[in-house]
Each structure stands twice: as structure tokens, then as C-alpha cells.
C-alpha positions in Angstrom: -9.1 41.2 -56.5 -10.7 43.2 -53.7 -8.7 44.1 -50.6 -9.8 42.5 -47.4 -10.9 45.2 -44.8 -8.4 45.5 -41.9 -7.8 47.6 -38.8 -4.9 50.0 -39.3 -2.5 50.5 -36.4 0.1 53.4 -36.6 2.8 50.8 -37.2 0.8 49.2 -40.0 0.1 52.5 -41.5 3.8 53.4 -41.5 4.8 50.0 -42.9 2.3 50.3 -45.7 3.6 53.8 -46.6 7.2 52.7 -46.7 6.4 49.6 -48.8 4.3 51.7 -51.1 1.2 49.5 -50.5 -2.4 50.8 -50.5 -4.0 51.4 -47.1 -7.4 49.8 -46.7 -9.5 51.0 -43.7 -12.5 49.0 -42.3 -14.1 52.0 -40.5 -15.8 54.2 -43.1 -16.0 57.0 -40.6 -12.2 57.2 -40.3 -11.3 56.1 -43.8 -10.9 59.5 -45.3 -8.9 60.8 -42.3 -6.5 57.7 -42.5 -6.2 58.1 -46.2 -5.4 61.8 -45.9 -2.8 61.2 -43.2 -1.3 58.4 -45.3 -1.1 60.5 -48.4 0.6 63.4 -46.7 3.1 61.1 -44.8 3.8 59.3 -48.1 4.5 62.5 -49.9 6.9 63.8 -47.2 8.8 60.5 -46.8 9.0 60.0 -50.6 10.6 63.4 -51.1 12.9 63.1 -48.1 14.6 59.7 -48.1 16.9 60.6 -45.2 13.9 61.4 -43.0 12.4 58.1 -44.0 15.5 56.3 -42.9 15.5 58.1 -39.6 11.8 57.4 -38.9 12.1 53.7 -39.9 15.3 53.2 -37.9 13.6 54.9 -34.8 10.7 52.6 -35.1 13.0 49.6 -35.4 14.9 50.6 -32.3 11.6 51.2 -30.3 10.3 47.7 -31.4 13.6 46.1 -30.5 13.5 47.7 -27.0 9.9 46.5 -26.5 10.9 43.0 -27.6 13.9 42.9 -25.4 12.0 44.2 -22.4 9.3 41.5 -22.9 12.0 38.8 -23.3 13.9 39.9 -20.2 10.7 40.0 -18.1 9.4 36.7 -19.3 12.8 35.1 -18.8 13.2 36.4 -15.2 11.1 33.6 -13.7 12.7 30.8 -15.8 15.4 28.5 -14.6 17.8 29.4 -17.4 21.1 30.8 -16.2 21.9 32.4 -19.6 22.3 36.2 -19.2 20.4 38.4 -21.7 22.8 40.4 -23.9 22.9 44.1 -23.5 21.0 45.9 -26.2 23.5 47.9 -28.3 22.3 51.3 -29.4 22.1 51.9 -33.2 24.2 54.7 -34.3 23.3 56.4 -37.5 26.6 57.9 -38.9 26.2 61.3 -40.7 27.5 61.4 -44.2 31.2 62.0 -44.3 32.2 65.6 -45.0 34.7 64.2 -47.5 32.0 62.7 -49.6 29.9 65.9 -49.9 30.5 67.5 -53.3 29.5 71.2 -52.9 31.3 72.1 -56.1 34.3 73.7 -54.4 37.9 72.7 -54.9 39.2 70.6 -52.1 42.7 70.7 -50.5 43.6 67.9 -48.0 46.4 68.5 -45.4 47.8 65.3 -43.8 50.0 65.0 -40.8 52.0 62.3 -39.1 53.0 63.5 -35.6 54.7 62.1 -32.5 54.7 65.2 -30.2 52.1 67.4 -31.9 54.5 69.7 -33.8 53.6 68.3 -37.3 49.9 68.6 -36.5 50.3 72.2 -35.3 52.1 73.1 -38.6 49.4 71.4 -40.6 46.7 73.3 -38.8 48.6 76.6 -39.1 48.9 76.1 -42.8 45.2 75.3 -43.0 44.1 78.4 -41.0 46.1 80.8 -43.2 45.1 79.1 -46.5 41.4 79.4 -45.5 41.9 83.1 -45.1 43.7 83.5 -48.4 41.5 81.2 -50.5 37.9 81.6 -49.3 36.3 79.6 -52.0 38.4 76.5 -51.3 37.6 73.8 -48.9 40.5 72.7 -46.7 40.6 69.6 -44.5 43.2 68.6 -42.0 43.5 64.8 -41.6 45.3 62.5 -39.2 46.9 59.9 -41.5 45.8 57.1 -39.3 42.1 58.2 -39.6 42.2 58.7 -43.3 41.5 55.1 -44.2 40.6 51.8 -42.5 42.7 49.6 -44.7 45.2 49.6 -47.6 42.4 49.4 -50.3 40.8 52.6 -48.8 44.0 54.4 -48.7 44.5 53.8 -52.4 40.8 54.5 -53.3 40.8 57.8 -51.4 44.2 59.1 -52.4 43.4 58.5 -56.0 40.5 61.1 -55.7 42.7 63.8 -54.2 43.6 66.8 -56.4 45.8 68.9 -54.0 47.4 67.4 -50.9 50.1 68.4 -48.4 51.9 66.0 -46.1 53.5 67.0 -42.8 55.7 64.1 -41.8 57.9 63.7 -38.7 60.8 61.2 -38.6 61.9 59.8 -35.2 64.1 57.0 -33.9 66.1 55.2 -36.6 64.4 56.9 -39.6 60.9 55.6 -38.5 57.5 57.2 -39.2 55.4 58.4 -36.3 52.8 56.0 -34.7 49.9 57.7 -36.5 51.7 57.5 -39.9 53.1 54.0 -39.6 50.3 52.3 -41.4 50.2 54.7 -44.3 54.0 54.7 -44.6 54.1 50.9 -44.8 51.4 50.7 -47.4 52.8 53.6 -49.5 56.5 52.3 -49.4 55.8 48.5 -49.6 52.8 48.4 -52.0 52.9 46.8 -55.4 54.2 48.9 -58.4 51.1 51.0 -59.2 52.7 52.9 -62.1 51.9 56.6 -62.5 48.5 56.4 -60.8 48.7 59.9 -59.2 49.0 62.1 -62.2 46.0 64.2 -61.1 47.6 65.0 -57.7 49.5 68.2 -57.0 51.3 68.1 -53.6 53.9 69.3 -51.2 55.7 67.7 -48.3 57.2 69.2 -45.2 59.4 67.0 -43.0 60.2 67.3 -39.3 63.4 65.9 -38.1 66.8 66.6 -36.4 70.0 66.9 -38.3 71.9 65.3 -35.5 70.4 62.0 -36.4 71.7 59.8 -39.3 68.3 59.4 -41.1 67.4 63.1 -41.1 63.9 63.5 -42.4 63.9 60.1 -44.0 60.1 59.7 -44.0 59.5 63.0 -45.7 62.2 62.4 -48.3 60.9 58.8 -49.1 57.3 59.9 -49.5 58.3 62.8 -51.7 60.3 60.5 -53.9 57.5 57.9 -54.3 55.0 60.6 -55.0 57.1 61.8 -57.9 57.6 58.2 -59.1 54.0 57.6 -59.1 53.1 60.7 -61.3 52.2 63.3 -58.7 53.3 66.9 -59.5 55.4 68.6 -56.8 54.3 72.2 -56.1 57.1 73.2 -53.8 60.5 71.6 -52.8 60.3 69.1 -49.9 60.7 71.1 -46.6 63.4 69.7 -44.3 62.5 71.0 -40.9 65.5 70.8 -38.4 64.4 70.6 -34.7 68.1 71.0 -33.7 67.9 74.7 -34.7 64.6 76.6 -35.3 62.1 74.4 -37.0 59.5 77.2 -37.1 61.8 79.2 -39.4 62.2 76.2 -41.7 58.3 75.9 -41.8 57.9 79.6 -42.5 60.4 79.6 -45.4 58.7 76.5 -46.9 55.2 78.1 -46.5 56.3 81.4 -48.1 57.6 79.4 -51.1 54.3 77.6 -51.4 52.0 80.7 -51.6 52.8 81.8 -55.2 52.2 78.2 -56.4 48.9 78.0 -54.7 48.0 81.5 -55.9 48.3 80.3 -59.5 46.5 77.0 -58.8 43.6 78.2 -56.6 42.9 81.9 -57.2 40.5 82.9 -59.9 40.1 86.1 -62.0 38.1 88.5 -59.9 39.1 87.2 -56.5 39.7 89.8 -53.9 43.3 90.7 -53.3 45.1 88.8 -50.5 45.4 90.8 -47.3 48.4 90.3 -44.9 47.6 87.5 -42.6 48.5 87.6 -38.9 47.9 84.4 -37.0 45.8 85.0 -33.9 47.2 84.0 -30.5 45.5 80.7 -29.6 43.3 80.8 -26.5 40.9 78.4 -24.9 37.6 79.6 -23.4 38.1 79.2 -19.6 35.5 78.5 -16.9 36.5 79.2 -13.4 34.7 77.1 -10.8 34.1 78.0 -7.2 35.4 75.5 -4.6 31.8 74.8 -3.4 30.5 73.9 -6.9 33.7 72.7 -8.5 33.4 69.6 -10.5 34.7 66.5 -8.7 38.2 66.0 -10.1 38.5 62.5 -11.6 41.7 60.9 -10.5 43.1 58.5 -13.0 42.4 55.1 -11.5 44.3 51.9 -12.5 41.7 51.0 -15.1 40.8 53.5 -17.8 37.6 52.0 -19.1 39.2 51.1 -22.4 40.1 47.6 -23.7 43.1 49.1 -25.6 45.7 51.1 -23.8 47.5 53.8 -25.6 48.8 57.4 -25.2 45.3 58.7 -24.9 44.1 55.9 -22.7 47.0 54.8 -20.5 47.0 52.4 -17.6 48.1 53.8 -14.2 50.6 51.2 -13.0 52.1 50.9 -9.5 55.8 50.8 -9.0 56.5 47.3 -7.8 60.4 47.3 -7.6 63.0 50.1 -7.8 66.7 49.7 -7.3 69.9 51.6 -8.1 72.1 49.9 -10.6 75.3 51.9 -10.1 77.6 51.3 -7.1 78.1 54.0 -4.4 81.4 54.8 -6.1 79.7 56.2 -9.2 79.0 59.9 -9.5 76.1 59.1 -11.8 72.8 57.1 -11.4 70.8 54.4 -13.3 67.5 53.1 -12.1 66.0 49.7 -12.5 62.2 50.0 -12.2 59.4 47.5 -12.5 55.8 48.5 -13.3 53.1 46.2 -12.0 50.6 45.2 -14.8 49.0 42.1 -13.1 45.3 41.9 -13.9 45.4 45.0 -16.1 45.0 43.3 -19.5 48.0 45.3 -20.6 50.5 43.1 -22.5 53.8 43.5 -24.2 56.3 41.6 -26.3 60.1 41.4 -26.0 61.6 44.4 -27.7 58.6 46.8 -27.3 58.7 50.2 -25.8 56.8 51.6 -22.8 55.6 55.1 -22.8 55.5 56.7 -19.3 53.6 59.9 -18.5 55.3 61.4 -15.5 54.5 64.5 -13.5 56.6 67.6 -13.3 58.8 68.0 -10.2 57.3 70.0 -7.4 60.0 72.6 -7.5 59.3 73.2 -11.3 55.5 73.6 -10.5 56.2 76.0 -7.7 58.3 78.2 -10.0 55.6 78.2 -12.6 53.0 79.2 -10.1 55.2 82.0 -9.0 55.7 83.3 -12.5 52.0 83.1 -13.4 51.1 84.8 -10.0 47.9 82.7 -9.6 46.5 80.6 -6.8 47.4 76.9 -7.1 43.8 76.1 -6.0 42.2 77.9 -9.0 39.8 75.3 -10.3 39.0 75.7 -14.0 38.0 73.9 -17.2 39.2 74.6 -20.7 36.9 74.7 -23.8 37.9 74.6 -27.4 34.5 76.1 -28.5 32.7 79.4 -28.0 29.7 79.6 -25.7 27.4 79.2 -28.8 29.1 75.9 -29.6 31.1 77.0 -32.6 34.8 76.0 -32.6 37.3 78.7 -31.6 40.1 77.3 -33.9 41.0 74.1 -35.5 44.6 74.6 -34.2 43.7 74.2 -30.6 44.7 70.9 -29.0 42.0 68.9 -27.2 41.6 70.4 -23.7 42.5 68.3 -20.6 40.0 67.4 -17.9 38.9 70.1 -15.4 41.3 70.4 -12.5 43.1 73.0 -10.3 46.1 74.9 -11.5 48.6 73.0 -9.5 47.4 69.7 -11.1 47.3 71.2 -14.6 50.9 72.4 -14.2 52.0 69.1 -12.7 50.4 66.7 -15.3 49.9 68.6 -18.6 52.4 71.5 -19.1 55.9 71.1 -20.6 57.8 73.8 -18.7 61.5 72.9 -19.2 61.7 72.8 -23.0 62.8 75.9 -24.9 59.8 78.0 -26.0 58.9 78.2 -29.7 58.6 81.6 -31.3 54.8 81.3 -31.3 55.0 81.2 -27.5 57.1 84.4 -27.4 54.5 86.1 -29.5 51.8 85.0 -27.0 53.9 86.2 -24.1 54.4 89.6 -25.8 50.7 90.0 -26.3 50.3 89.8 -22.5 53.4 91.7 -21.4 52.4 94.9 -19.5 55.9 96.4 -19.9 56.2 97.9 -23.4 60.0 97.3 -23.5 59.6 93.6 -22.6 56.8 93.2 -25.2 58.9 94.7 -28.0 61.9 92.5 -27.0 59.7 89.4 -27.2 58.3 90.4 -30.6 61.8 91.0 -31.8 63.0 87.5 -30.8 60.1 86.0 -32.5 60.5 88.0 -35.8 62.6 87.3 -38.8 65.0 90.1 -37.8 65.6 88.5 -34.5 66.4 85.0 -36.0 70.1 84.9 -35.0 69.4 86.3 -31.6 66.7 83.8 -30.9 69.0 81.0 -32.1 71.8 82.1 -29.7 69.7 83.2 -26.7 67.0 80.5 -26.7 68.2 77.5 -28.8 71.9 77.3 -28.2 71.6 78.4 -24.5 68.8 75.8 -24.0 66.8 78.3 -22.1 63.6 76.8 -20.7 60.2 78.3 -20.9 60.3 79.2 -17.2 63.7 80.8 -17.6 62.4 82.9 -20.5 59.3 83.9 -18.4 61.5 84.9 -15.5 63.4 87.3 -17.9 60.1 89.0 -18.9 58.2 89.2 -15.5 55.5 91.5 -16.9 54.2 88.8 -19.2 51.3 87.2 -17.4 49.2 85.3 -19.9 45.7 84.2 -18.8 45.2 80.5 -18.3 43.5 80.1 -21.8 46.5 81.5 -23.5 49.1 79.8 -21.3 47.8 76.3 -22.0 46.9 76.9 -25.6 49.9 79.0 -26.9 52.7 79.2 -24.4 53.2 75.8 -22.7 53.0 72.8 -24.9 51.7 69.5 -23.6 53.9 67.3 -21.4 54.8 64.4 -23.6 55.3 60.7 -22.7 58.9 59.4 -22.3 59.7 56.2 -24.2 61.9 53.4 -22.9 63.1 50.1 -24.4 61.4 47.5 -22.2 64.2 45.5 -20.4 62.3 42.4 -19.7 60.6 39.5 -21.5 56.9 38.4 -20.8 58.3 34.8 -20.8 60.1 35.7 -17.6 58.2 38.8 -16.3 54.6 38.4 -17.5 53.1 40.7 -14.8 55.7 43.4 -14.8 57.3 45.8 -17.3 61.0 46.6 -16.5 62.7 49.9 -17.4 66.4 50.7 -17.2 66.8 54.5 -17.0 69.9 56.7 -16.6 69.4 59.8 -14.6 69.4 63.1 -16.6 71.1 65.7 -14.4 72.9 68.3 -16.6 74.2 71.8 -16.3 72.9 74.0 -19.0 74.8 76.9 -20.7 72.8 79.3 -18.6 74.0 77.6 -15.4 70.6 76.0 -14.8 70.7 72.3 -13.6 68.4 70.5 -15.8 66.7 67.5 -14.1 65.0 65.0 -16.4 61.3 64.8 -15.7 60.9 61.1 -15.9 64.3 59.9 -14.8 64.2 62.0 -11.7 60.8 60.7 -10.9 62.0 57.1 -11.4 65.0 57.6 -9.2 62.9 58.8 -6.3 59.8 56.4 -7.0 58.6 54.5 -3.9 57.9 50.8 -4.7 55.1 48.9 -3.1 57.6 46.3 -1.8 58.7 49.1 0.6 55.4 51.0 1.1 51.8 50.4 0.3 51.5 54.1 -0.5 53.7 53.5 -3.5 54.5 55.6 -6.6 52.5 55.1 -9.8 52.4 56.5 -13.4 50.2 56.2 -16.4 51.9 53.9 -18.9 51.2 52.3 -22.3 53.0 50.0 -24.6 54.2 50.9 -28.1 55.0 48.0 -30.4 58.4 47.8 -32.0 60.0 45.8 -34.9 63.1 45.2 -32.7 62.4 41.5 -32.3 64.5 38.3 -32.1 64.5 36.1 -35.2 61.6 33.7 -35.5 64.1 30.9 -35.8 65.9 30.5 -32.5 68.8 28.8 -34.2 69.7 32.0 -36.2 72.9 33.6 -34.7 72.5 37.1 -33.2 75.0 40.0 -32.6 73.9 42.5 -29.9 75.6 45.9 -29.4 74.3 48.1 -26.6 76.5 50.2 -24.2 75.1 51.7 -21.1 71.3 51.7 -21.0 71.4 50.4 -24.5 71.6 47.0 -22.8 67.9 47.3 -21.9 66.2 45.4 -24.8 69.0 42.8 -24.8 68.3 42.0 -21.2 64.8 41.2 -22.5 66.2 39.2 -25.4 68.4 37.2 -23.0 65.5 36.6 -20.7 63.5 35.2 -23.6 66.4 33.0 -24.8 66.8 31.7 -21.1 63.1 30.7 -21.2 63.7 28.9 -24.4 66.7 27.1 -23.0 64.8 26.0 -20.0 62.1 24.6 -22.2 64.6 22.6 -24.2 64.7 24.7 -27.4 68.0 24.7 -29.3 69.6 28.1 -29.7 72.0 29.5 -32.2 75.2 31.4 -31.1 74.9 34.9 -29.6 77.3 37.6 -28.7 76.8 40.8 -26.6 79.0 43.9 -26.9 78.4 46.0 -23.8 80.2 49.1 -22.7 80.4 51.2 -19.5 83.0 53.4 -17.8 84.3 51.2 -15.0 83.5 47.7 -13.8 83.4 48.9 -10.2 80.9 51.7 -10.9 78.5 51.2 -13.7 78.7 47.5 -14.9 74.9 47.2 -14.7 73.2 43.7 -14.5 76.7 42.1 -14.2 75.5 39.1 -12.2 72.6 38.5 -14.5 74.8 38.6 -17.6 77.1 36.0 -16.0 74.0 33.9 -15.3 73.0 34.1 -19.0 76.5 33.0 -20.0 76.4 30.0 -17.6 72.9 29.0 -18.8 73.7 29.1 -22.5 71.3 31.9 -23.2 74.4 34.0 -24.1 77.4 32.5 -25.9 79.9 35.3 -25.5 80.1 38.7 -23.6 82.6 41.4 -24.7 82.8 44.4 -22.4 84.4 47.8 -23.2 85.5 49.8 -20.1 86.1 53.4 -21.4 87.7 54.8 -18.2 89.9 52.0 -17.0 92.9 52.0 -19.3 95.2 54.7 -20.6 93.0 55.1 -23.7 89.3 55.1 -24.0 87.8 51.9 -25.3 84.3 51.6 -26.7 82.1 48.9 -28.2 83.1 49.7 -31.8 86.8 48.9 -30.8 85.7 45.5 -29.3 83.8 44.8 -32.6 87.0 45.4 -34.6 88.9 43.0 -32.2 86.2 40.4 -33.1 85.9 41.4 -36.8 86.5 37.9 -38.2 84.0 36.3 -35.8 81.4 38.9 -36.6 81.9 38.4 -40.3 81.6 34.7 -40.0 78.3 35.0 -38.0 76.9 37.5 -40.5 77.9 35.1 -43.4 75.9 32.4 -41.6 72.8 34.6 -41.5 73.2 36.4 -38.2 71.0 39.3 -37.2 72.7 42.4 -35.9 71.1 44.6 -33.2 72.2 48.0 -32.0 70.6 50.0 -29.2 71.6 53.3 -27.7 72.8 56.8 -28.6 72.0 57.6 -32.2 74.2 60.7 -32.5 77.5 59.1 -31.5 77.6 55.4 -30.8 75.2 54.2 -33.4 77.2 56.0 -36.1 80.4 54.6 -35.0 79.0 51.1 -34.9 77.6 51.5 -38.4 81.1 52.6 -39.6 82.7 49.6 -37.9 80.2 47.2 -39.7 81.1 48.9 -43.0 84.8 48.4 -42.3 84.3 44.8 -41.3 82.4 44.1 -44.5 85.1 45.9 -46.5 88.0 44.2 -44.9 86.7 40.7 -44.1 84.6 40.5 -47.2 87.2 41.8 -49.6 84.9 44.6 -50.9 85.5 48.1 -52.0 83.8 50.9 -50.0 80.7 51.2 -52.3 80.0 47.5 -52.2 80.5 47.3 -48.5 78.0 50.1 -47.9 75.6 48.4 -50.3 76.0 45.2 -48.3 75.3 46.9 -45.0 72.2 48.6 -46.5 70.9 45.3 -47.7 71.3 43.9 -44.2 69.0 46.8 -43.1 66.5 46.3 -45.9 66.2 42.6 -45.3 65.5 43.2 -41.6 68.8 41.6 -40.4 70.3 44.9 -39.1 68.0 46.5 -36.6 68.5 49.6 -34.5 66.7 51.0 -31.5 68.3 54.3 -31.1 67.5 57.7 -29.6 
């Protein structure tokens, strides 16, 4: 069959080439030219499929824009009120680096971090490993970014040959936010058998030995990896932040190198040269006042639908009041953040993260020690001028601002400096004696001295800098290697959206303590809250960036299930939310099961917080029984665990009837004592021996009937 002559447009020509159809040209004079161009284009596109995809996608986008423009113009004079949808740009994602097989061995380093320490260790290991094993490809991965769902976690982990996990534990043995999804999948998944036989691995945990579930997440993941066939390269590292976690990491890393040498080095590889980690430093641009970038103040909205630590909502303070009476020598603040119209929501039992500013006196001291103008306007860059990254270990830079703003919003100035910070200070100390002293404190030989002088004395970064006045790090070093980022403070929300839909309530005890050095430590966030100005008193009110973190500290879905709440001091916070929710249920006619609250404070005349509200909950039926321990009223100190033992029979009966047990407050002391009391109650009231009683309490935890919100 002969082809019908036709005119060939550029789009027609491209379409024919892509489809592989012959091109027929009606104009004999141009036929050879068209055919020549077609042949050449066809050859190029056939050999380069990626170019073909880009070309065709570009044409499709252009055609779509033209069609949309025509539709919008033609619809402009019509009577239809329907708005045209915004044309969404087509994003062509580059092929994932993970999927590129360049023939090199691959090592993946995962991290689950809450404050950035685990991520820092993961990147430090990666940097040194790259220097030691040049033929190996190392990749550092945020566990939350590794996979979109459970199936992808399994599919991708199955392909790993060598992997390392840096896993922090916080709260009541919980994983960090960015590791929660992975941890839930890995620990609760179906029995997969020994499906990880090809995986060689190591785990380093970050925790605090003062807490009951020390490094629980790391230990659990390590155990499951072994159960599922993976081969452990090095013992699980148990980093202890109560002492010097950097030393723990160093010891674990040094034990790892011989194993990796055997696994990754080949015959003929060059000898390993001693590695010295470079002091991290941002590239800094200083801007003159006349051409400085306009500083973008954080407005109430952040342009994001989802609010989180990276995209908080700046909320005004609606209400602030002191909860202690004037007789008390301490302070506790009730504060309400206004979230009306923000789209920010919460559930009873959730936590709120608050990003507070450093105190003015702290910032002034930092400016004095750095000896720089507070008006110095600068921007930080994590890449060189040619665009190549400086180091994978650098945290993302904060927005351009002046030095006063940077120290106020972004620098943690009151925590004890890490050894890496001392090394950075030493590198920029003009006095040789001071430089050597700083190096010694950061060295293995100075381990004991660092432990006593920095850790046990709780010396702040500013106190250390004051001891070494010749150390004047430049801005790029100070914000990259000396001062860590100021972290959000988390609080159990003390309200329920059923009662307080447009506000988030916080109950915060003031931190005002004398340190071993004599310094008075003022809590960053608690001090800010105590002095916050609410808009009920002044339109020029205080505000702070906030976000909500979900919690599993929830009331039973069945309102008739009995509940036992134990929360002295500010541990009452989430239970105030619980009782508000139960009050709303009572008022709507819902039947409630029995409830008892064990609360504790020093003296009823000084710190019996929310006393009137608690009486109201009792009268309404939202709370069945209130038991209060006053630790400073009688001849002997009485705490909540003593009140529990007084009610041992009642508690056991409620638990036997399916009650949920909730504990909130101090993890190091109170929560441990309460746990022992529960164990004793089970043993005595349930006629069990110690082993069976402990197993019983553990089963309560495993079944979700014994929940703790501790810090």
C-alpha cells in the first residue's frame, strides 16, 4: 500500500521518529532534507533512551501548557464559575544512587536520631571509612527516608551486604521519631526466618544509663538481626550520654576497623594512613548592611500543610499563669498556645515541641566571648564556591541572619561541650598553652580529667570558652563544630481538644539550679515560659515556634475500662488532658469506667497545682478517686508509691478487671519506684513469686495496658 503524501510538522516528525514510523514528505524539494534530519534524530534517540524520554516529556509539557493557556483564555469570557486548576510541573526524578551498580561494594550506614548525635556519629564513621576504603561506596541514610512502606523496607534491606545502625533510645525505651516506623516494622513483623544471612552488620546505641531502658532500641534491633540470620561484625555499642558518649563511640569504632579491614580490603590495597578528622567549618558569606538579604521573620504560617520540627508553627501565648502559691520557693507555669485557624491539631496525650530562644544574658555573654559585632550579617554554606559539598557531616545551615539572631535562635550555649568542640576551640586558640590544654582534655590521655572537669562539673560551653579566652573560632567553625543546634523542648500536653480545641496547654516547672561550678543554670524554655507575655494582657504578646509529636499515651478506646493514673508534680499534665476528655464524655452522656489518680506534691498550701480543677473532675464523675501524697507535711516523706501501697488491694482489683495503668514524670526516681510498687502489689495481692510478678508486669506493658510518659 502506498503512503499518502502529507505535510510534516516538527511535532509530527518527532512523533513519527518515536513511534518508529516512516516519514513521508509531500514536498520533493525538502524530502531529502527531512529524511536526513529524521534519520539522524532517530539514530540519536534510539541510542540514548534517556534523552528520548526527556525530549518527549518536554514536548508533552509544552503541549500541556499551550492547551491550558487556550482553555483558560477561552473560558475567561464564559459564565462558568469553575476555577481552572493550576498546572502542576512534571518532575523527572533522577535514578536513585542506590540503584546504580558501578561494581563497587556498598556499605550503608543508618541512623535514628532525636537531637542529631546519632546522625553525627554515623557521618563521622562514614567520613573515616571513605578515607580507609577508597574502593567502597558508603552511604549514610536516615531510617525514615530509607523506605516508603513496610514492603520496601523488607525489599531493600534484603539487598544490603554490609550495614551499620546508629540508634538512639529516648523516653521510656522508645525509638526516635525518624526510626519509629522502621522499629515498629522490624520488631512487630511476621516471623521471616533467617532471611538476612547475607547481611554483615554492627549496631551502636545512644542512651543514658540513668534510665531504666538503657539503649533498649539498639539492643532489640541487634538481637533481632542475629535471630534473622545476620552476622554481627562487632559487639553492640552502648553509648552512655550520662558520661562521655564520644569515648564509647571511639572504642566501638576502633574495635570495628580490624573486622572491616578483613572484609573490605583487598590484596594490593595501599596501607592505611592515620586518619585525623578535619574540624568542620561552613563557608561563610558576610553581607554589608546596605545589601544584606532581608531577614525572613518566622510568620505564624510556615507555608507547609504539615507542621513538624523542621516546619513549626509560630503560636502566640494566649494565657500564662503561675500555679504555685506565693508561699512556694519554686515556680510552675501554666501556659496556653493559641492554634486557632492554624490547621495544627493534636490529640489527648500527645507532646508539644517548643523552640525557645536563648536568654538575652546568655547571648550577651556569647557575643563577649566571640568578640564580634552582634550586627554582623552573614549566611552559612555547606558547599564550596564551585558547588561541591564541603563535608557530609555538616548539618544543614540555618537561614541568613545577624549574629545576635543566630546565637539567640540556633546555638545551644549552656550544654557541656563535646570533645570535638574542644578540638575545634584548640585549633583557633592563639595561646599555645591554652591550645595544648584543650587538646589534652579531648585526648584519650585526658579522659578522666574531661570527665571530672567538664561532665561531672556540668560546665557549659560558655564557661569553657571563658576559661580559654584566646580561643576565638570563626563563625563557620563556631556554628559547625563548637555550638550544637538549640533543640526543641518537649512537654506532655495538659489539655484535650474536646475541651480546648484552639489552644495547646503546657504545665512547666521552672528549672533554676546551682551547678557544681557555682553557676546558676536557668532552663532555656522554662524561664521563657515564666516570663512570657500573654495576649490577654498585651497585644504585643510572646510567641514561639511549636509542633506536635504524636504519642501512644492514650486513653482506652472503650470508655468503660478502668484507669489508674500516677503522676506527681508536672507529671499531672497528661492526666489533666485525660480528665478533660472524660469530662466531655460525661457531659455527652457516655458511661465511664472507674478512675483513680495518684498525685504528689510537697505541701497543699504551696504546690498543689490544679487543685480546684481536680475537685471539679471528682464532682462531675470524670474522676472517681483522688489520692494525694504530700512529701513535706508530715514527720516522714510520703510519695505516690506509698499511697499506691495503701490502696494495693483496690489497685489489684482494678487491674484484674482490665484496668490500664499510666505513669508520668521523672524516669530516674519516681517511675522506678512506681514500677517496684506494681511488682510488689502483683506479688502480694496476686500470690505470685518475684519472677512471676515481674513477668505479669511485663505482660501488662507488652499488651499496652501499662504505659509510661517519662523523662
